[in-house]
N, C-alpha and C positions, 0 to 999 in steps of 0.2 A: 305790580301793573293794575290797567284798567278791568274792569271786567264790563264789558260792552254785550246791554240789551238789546236782542229781536223777538219783538213780540214776547210770550213767553219762555225764552232759549234764554241764558244766559251766556255768555260767549268769557270765554277765558282760562287765567289759572285754578284748576281743582276743579273744571265746571266740565263734564259729557263733550266727546267731538262729536261737531257739528257737521254736515254737509254740506253744498251747497253743491246744486244738481242737475242739469236739464237737459234740452236737446240745448247746440250754438244758439239758435235763432229758430224766431217762430214758426213752424212751418204747417200754421193755419190749426182752431182751437182743440178737434180731433183728437189729431196724432199726437200735438204739443200736450194737452191733458193726457191719454193713454199713459205717455212713457213719465209723465209724476207720476201719475197714481201705482203704479211699480215700483219705484223707484218708495215710495211713502212705502209701499206694504214691504219692504224690503227692507226697509226705516225700520218700520213698527217690531219685526218681526228680532232683528237686530238691538231697539234697546236706541234708535238713534236720531238725532234731531233732525230734521232734513228742511231746509229752506227750495223749493223751486226756486231753478230759475233758467231763464230766454230770453233774450234779446229781439226789443222789437225792430230794430236797426243794428244793421252792418259797416258803422260806413269806411269800418280801417280795412278795405277788402283792396287787392291785389289789379282788378281788374275794376272798369268803368261798368261791366257788363255783368258781376255778378251778381245771383240775388242776396238783396239787402234786409227781405222783412217787409212784415204789413205797414210801417212805421208808427207811428208816436200812438195815431187817432186808433187804428184801428189796433193797433197790440194793443194800448194799456187797457183798450175792452173787452179783448182778450187774456194778456193777467190775471186781473179783478177778475175775470169768472171763473178763471183755474184757480186764482187765493180761494176764492167762496167754496168751489167744488173740492179741492185736495182739506181746505182749514189749515192752509200750512202756511206761513213769511213768502213770499215773493222777494229776488232781487233780479234787477234789470242795469243795463250798460246805458250813460246817455254821451253825449256827446258835446253837446254844448250847451250854454248857460241856461236859456232859458226854458230849457225839457227839465231842469230840475224840481222849481215846485212843481209842475202838469204831472213828474212820473210822480214823485214824492204822494199825491193824493189817492194813491193805488200801490205804489211800491214798496215794502217794509225797509230792503236796502237799494240806497244807490249803488252804481257798482261802476267809477272814470278806468274807461281805460289805459293799459299799461300807454301806448303810442302819448299816453294825454296826459299822465302822469305831477306833467310841469305848468300843467295850464293854470295859471294862480285863481281866475276868472271862473273855467268848469269846478273847481274841486270846491272854492269860498261856496260860491250857491250852491253847491250840492251839501255843503256840510251848514250851512245856512236853514236850509229845511227844518234841521234838528232831527232828519234821521242817520239813522247809521248809516254811515259813508265805510265801501269797501274799493282802497284802494291800494290797483295791481302793482308792482314796482317795475316801469319802463326795463324796454334792453339794453337799455343801455344807461343805465345806472348803477349804483354802486347799494347795497343797504344801507350802509349807515346815510347816507344822502336822503334818505328818506326822510330824515330828519326833519327838512326844512318843509314834507308834504305835510308832517304832524303841526308843525307848527303851522301852518295855514288855515289846516278845520281847528287850530286851536282861538287860533286868529275871529272866527268865524260862535265862535262857544259850544263848541262842541266836542266830546271827548266822548261818541259812538265811532269810533273809528277800528275800522281792521285795516291787514298790510298784508297784502298777498306776491307771492315769488311765482315768477312763471317763465324762469330761463333769462339768461343771458346772451347778449346775441355774440357769435363764438368765431368768425370769418363770414363770409356769405354763406346765406341762408342756409345757417348753425346757428342751434342754442346749445347752451349749455351748462346746467343748472349748478350752483356751490351750495351746497348742504349748508355754509355757514352763516351765509347768510341769513337760514331761517332764523337760527340764534340771534344773530345779531340782529337785527330786526326787532326780536321778541324782547328781547336789551332794552328797547326802543321806549319800551312800558305800554304796549298793544299788542291785542291775540292778532297770531299770526296763523296765514292759513297757505295754502299749498296748493295750488294749481299744477293736476300731475299732469293734465293733458296738453294743453301747452304749452308744458314746459316741452315736449319731446314736436312740437311743431319743427318742421322746417319750409320756416317762411316766404313766399314766392316760388317757393319748390318745385313746383307745378308749368311754371310760367306765369299766365293766368291765374292762379289756387295759390296756396299753402299743402305741402307736404305733410306728411306726419309716420310719426312708427308707433303708431297705438301696443304695441308689442310689448313696449318699455317703460308702458304709464304703470304695471302694479309693480315694476324697482323703483319709480321716483316714488311712489304712495307711499313705500313701506318702509325706505330711506328715512323721509319726510317724518315718518312717525315714531322714529328709532329718533332724531335727532330732536324730537319737539314739537309739535303742532295747535293750533286750537280747531280747524276748519279746515276741511277737505274740500277742494272747486272738483267736478268731473266735467265734460261734457259728456253725454251718455245716448244712446241712439238705440232703437232697436235695430233697426238695418244702417247702418255707420254707411255703407256701397248708396244708399240713397241717398242720403244726408244732403240737405240743401250747404253748406258751411262747414268748416273744418270735419266732414270725416273721416277724409286721415287718421287725426289724432284723438279719433273716440274709444268711447267704452262701450261694450256690447251689452244694454241688459241684459242679457241669456249670463254673463261672464260678471257684473257686480255686485252679487254676493258675497259668493268667494273673496272677490278683493277686499271687502270693510271687515269679514271676517277675519282678512290677512290686520288689514291695518288695528284695528276694535284691538285685537290678542298684543300684538305691538304696542298699543298706546297704552293698553294696561299695564304690561311688564315698565315700561317709562316714566307711569305717575306712580308707578309703587302701591 
């Protein structure tokens, strides 16, 4: 398996379990920083490497009127300041090829949204920056078909790649997670991430926005750790009911430590 470097962290076989976590979308500098600061404190207590996550734009919203974020210019300024203040790596989504170089000036991991994982120009542009690329497996894609995504990244001369599981479409407004997919993608030679929050999403389930079943996030995270993962992705918020995006499937900050303790205990057993 390729070992991927993210700043001073190594991700992959034999490396500590990495956490990518933060609010779904940037909700201003102060609140986003406060969420990231608390997550960092918890990770430091548990000895877990941490990457701050937030999007500057949520382009894949159910409704035209949904909150999307501050946009790339203001968003990258906020991410740069949070990265400096917290002294941790940062990951954010990009949606169009032209955004890759601009975002790469600030962030450490460029994330390809699941809906866009087959967009060749987007994946290639992200890979050409030389930054680590985290590709979320599309809800419509079989885990073994991620080999084609891998080839696009490698064709750009980049081996810094993470593959993320976030559930598969199972009828209307429903996702299901096949835990075999984690093992299948890991066999493709790159570190695997479990997105335990989007895996409990109910796409478009509230008409003009997505619903979710956050009560099942701990089950997803623990099950994934039992299968064997290299990183865990979670969207967290101090008050999910107030979150401007994806509140129904978020983890409450006050529940995060216990969840991570459980996951790390299972991870320790699996890694032997």
